[in-house]
Structure formats: C-alpha cells, structure tokens
PAMARZA-326655 format. One line per field, with one value per residue: y, x, z of N, C-alpha, C, O in turn; chain; residue number from 1. Coordinates in steps of 0.05 Angstrom, whole numbers, plus 5000, padded with zeros to 4 digits. Atoms other than C-alpha are relative to their C-alpha. Layout:
REM residues N
nc2 [Y_...]
nc1 [X_...]
nc3 [Z_...]
cac2 [Y_...]
cac1 [X_...]
cac3 [Z_...]
cc2 [Y_...]
cc1 [X_...]
cc3 [Z_...]
oc2 [Y_...]
oc1 [X_...]
oc3 [Z_...]
kette [A_...]
nr [NUM_...]
END
This chain:
REM residues 77
nc2 [5006_4984_5007_4993_4971_4980_4993_5024_5013_4984_5010_5022_4983_4979_4982_4991_4995_4971_5004_4977_5014_5012_5030_5012_4997_5003_5030_4994_5027_5011_4991_4997_4987_4979_4991_5009_5025_5002_5002_4984_5013_5016_4991_4989_5004_4976_5007_4997_5025_4989_4981_4979_4989_4998_4973_4979_5005_5000_4977_5014_5027_4990_5001_5016_5020_5008_4996_4984_5012_5003_4994_5021_5005_4966_5003_4984_4985]
nc1 [5006_5025_5023_5012_4999_5023_5001_4998_5029_5017_4994_5007_5035_5014_5007_4985_5001_4994_4985_4987_4968_4993_5023_4987_4983_5019_5018_5026_5001_5022_5009_5030_5029_5017_4983_5008_4991_4973_4988_4975_4983_5027_5009_5025_4999_5035_5016_5024_5018_5030_5008_4989_4974_4977_4984_5008_4987_4971_4988_4993_4978_4968_5000_4998_4974_4990_4976_5004_5029_4996_5033_5007_5032_4997_5025_5010_5024]
nc3 [5031_5006_5011_5017_5008_5003_5025_5014_4998_5024_5018_4995_5002_5024_4985_5000_4978_4992_4972_4986_4999_5030_4992_5008_4980_4974_4998_4983_4979_5013_5009_4991_5007_4977_4988_4972_4979_5009_4975_5018_5015_5024_5019_5002_5027_4994_5006_5000_4993_4996_4970_4985_5011_4986_5010_4973_4980_5005_4990_4982_5007_4989_4972_4979_5007_5025_5011_5033_5016_5028_5007_5026_5001_4983_5009_5023_4991]
cac2 [9200_9266_9262_9294_9367_9427_9432_9358_9345_9403_9376_9311_9337_9385_9433_9503_9521_9580_9580_9626_9604_9568_9501_9460_9465_9457_9381_9387_9340_9318_9338_9367_9388_9423_9474_9457_9398_9425_9418_9472_9445_9406_9423_9460_9425_9479_9442_9456_9418_9417_9451_9489_9532_9509_9571_9614_9586_9592_9657_9618_9558_9603_9626_9571_9544_9519_9496_9521_9510_9478_9500_9457_9460_9543_9563_9599_9658]
cac1 [2342_2306_2237_2218_2236_2180_2193_2199_2122_2092_2119_2095_2016_2014_2010_2036_2072_2081_2134_2179_2265_2289_2230_2297_2322_2262_2234_2163_2153_2087_2030_1951_1880_1859_1886_1859_1896_1963_2020_2079_2133_2068_2050_1985_1957_1893_1841_1775_1721_1645_1639_1698_1756_1822_1855_1814_1857_1930_1946_1924_1963_2031_2004_2005_2081_2067_2131_2098_2023_2013_1954_1914_1853_1858_1781_1741_1712]
cac3 [3254_3221_3194_3129_3113_3108_3038_3019_3051_3018_2957_2976_2986_2926_2979_2983_3040_3086_3139_3177_3162_3099_3101_3075_3146_3190_3212_3241_3300_3264_3235_3252_3218_3275_3312_3376_3389_3348_3394_3375_3325_3286_3217_3208_3142_3132_3096_3066_3095_3101_3164_3169_3128_3156_3113_3172_3224_3195_3237_3303_3283_3284_3349_3377_3351_3283_3251_3177_3146_3086_3058_3006_2973_2985_2991_2940_2970]
cc2 [5030_4990_5017_5035_5012_4998_4977_4987_5031_4991_4969_4993_5012_5025_5023_5011_5029_4992_5025_4983_4986_4963_4977_4985_4994_4973_4996_4974_4980_5015_5015_5008_5016_5009_5001_4978_5002_5006_5022_4974_4985_5015_5006_4987_5015_4986_5015_4979_5006_5018_5018_5006_5002_5022_5023_4998_5007_5027_4981_4976_5010_5009_4980_4971_4979_4995_5018_4992_4989_5006_4984_4994_5031_5000_5027_5022_5041]
cc1 [4976_4978_5008_5008_4977_4998_4996_4955_4984_4993_4980_4963_4995_4989_5013_5007_5018_5008_5023_5037_4995_4995_5026_5009_4986_4984_4977_5004_4976_4979_4962_4982_4984_5019_4997_5009_5029_5018_5025_5036_4980_5003_4977_4998_4962_4985_4984_4977_4973_4995_5021_5024_5024_5015_4988_5017_5035_5012_4993_5016_5028_4999_5005_5029_4995_5024_4995_4962_5007_4971_4992_4971_4993_4961_5002_4980_5011]
cc3 [5003_4984_4967_5000_4992_4964_4983_5003_4984_4978_5004_4999_4974_5015_5002_5030_5012_5029_5005_4998_4970_5012_4992_5022_5026_4998_5012_5014_4994_4988_5019_4980_5013_5017_5030_5015_4986_5025_4980_4992_4989_4975_4999_4966_5002_4972_4990_5004_4999_5017_5003_4971_5015_4988_5024_5025_5003_5026_5035_4999_5003_5024_5017_4998_4982_4991_4972_5000_4971_4993_4964_4993_5009_4994_4977_5009_4987]
oc2 [5035_4969_5020_5046_4997_4997_4980_4975_5029_4988_4967_4975_5008_5037_5016_5016_5042_4981_5042_4963_4986_4948_4956_4962_4989_4968_4982_4954_4957_5038_5008_5020_5028_4997_5012_4971_4983_5018_5021_4957_4974_5035_4986_4992_5011_4993_5038_4959_5029_5039_5037_4989_5023_5031_5041_5018_5011_5021_4975_4970_4996_5006_4982_4948_4957_5015_5037_4978_4996_4998_4980_4982_5034_4985_5043_5020_5059]
oc1 [4959_4981_5032_4995_4963_4976_4988_4939_4971_4969_4959_4951_4973_4969_5036_4990_5036_4996_5027_5041_4975_5008_5015_5016_4996_4968_4982_5014_4975_4987_4956_4995_4964_5038_5013_5004_5044_5009_5031_5049_4994_5016_4964_5015_4941_4996_4988_4973_4966_4983_5016_5031_5030_5031_5004_5017_5049_5034_5014_5029_5044_5020_5015_5032_5006_5037_5010_4950_5025_4950_5004_4954_4979_4949_5019_4956_4995]
oc3 [5019_4971_4963_5018_4977_4952_4960_4988_4964_4972_4990_4987_4963_5007_5001_5047_5002_5048_4988_5011_4955_5026_4998_5020_5048_4979_5030_5006_5004_4984_5042_4963_5005_5026_5045_5038_4989_5044_4956_5004_4972_4976_5007_4949_5015_4951_4998_4992_4994_5011_5018_4955_5027_5005_5031_5040_5023_5035_5046_5020_5017_5038_5039_5007_4987_4993_4964_5017_4956_5003_4942_5005_5029_4979_4970_5006_4990]
kette [A_A_A_A_A_A_A_A_A_A_A_A_A_A_A_A_A_A_A_A_A_A_A_A_A_A_A_A_A_A_A_A_A_A_A_A_A_A_A_A_A_A_A_A_A_A_A_A_A_A_A_A_A_A_A_A_A_A_A_A_A_A_A_A_A_A_A_A_A_A_A_A_A_A_A_A_A]
nr [1_2_3_4_5_6_7_8_9_10_11_12_13_14_15_16_17_18_19_20_21_22_23_24_25_26_27_28_29_30_31_32_33_34_35_36_37_38_39_40_41_42_43_44_45_46_47_48_49_50_51_52_53_54_55_56_57_58_59_60_61_62_63_64_65_66_67_68_69_70_71_72_73_74_75_76_77]
END
C-alpha cells in the first residue's frame, strides 16, 4: 500500500514543496523536522521555531537523502 504522494502532503499542510522529480510520483517513507534524525526517503518539514529556523537546514536535508522538503512558515530575514 502506498502512502500520500509528495504533492498531496504539501497541499495538506499548506506548505511549499521543494522536490527533485515529479512530486505526484514520489511516496516518502516518513517525515521529520530535525535533520539530525532524518532518514533517507523521508520528507523534511522546514519549520520556523523559537530556537532554530529549519529553512537553514534544507541543504543538509537533501544531503542526508530527503525525498523532499516542505517549507512551512518561511523565515522573515
């Protein structure tokens, strides 16, 4: 059984999708908000937190094998 396609995930959370390839054909294995715990194939959700801005770690997420990144609440820099 397949989960949600990347395009559906981004729409469901109201985020902007950053992906390599056709997002309607990629089915992630899970999701994570911390690149230190990210596993290959997962979606990285880049959030703006009180202590860190996840948008700064998008490159690291792809280096660790993220299927895609969903940007939520872009930083105001």
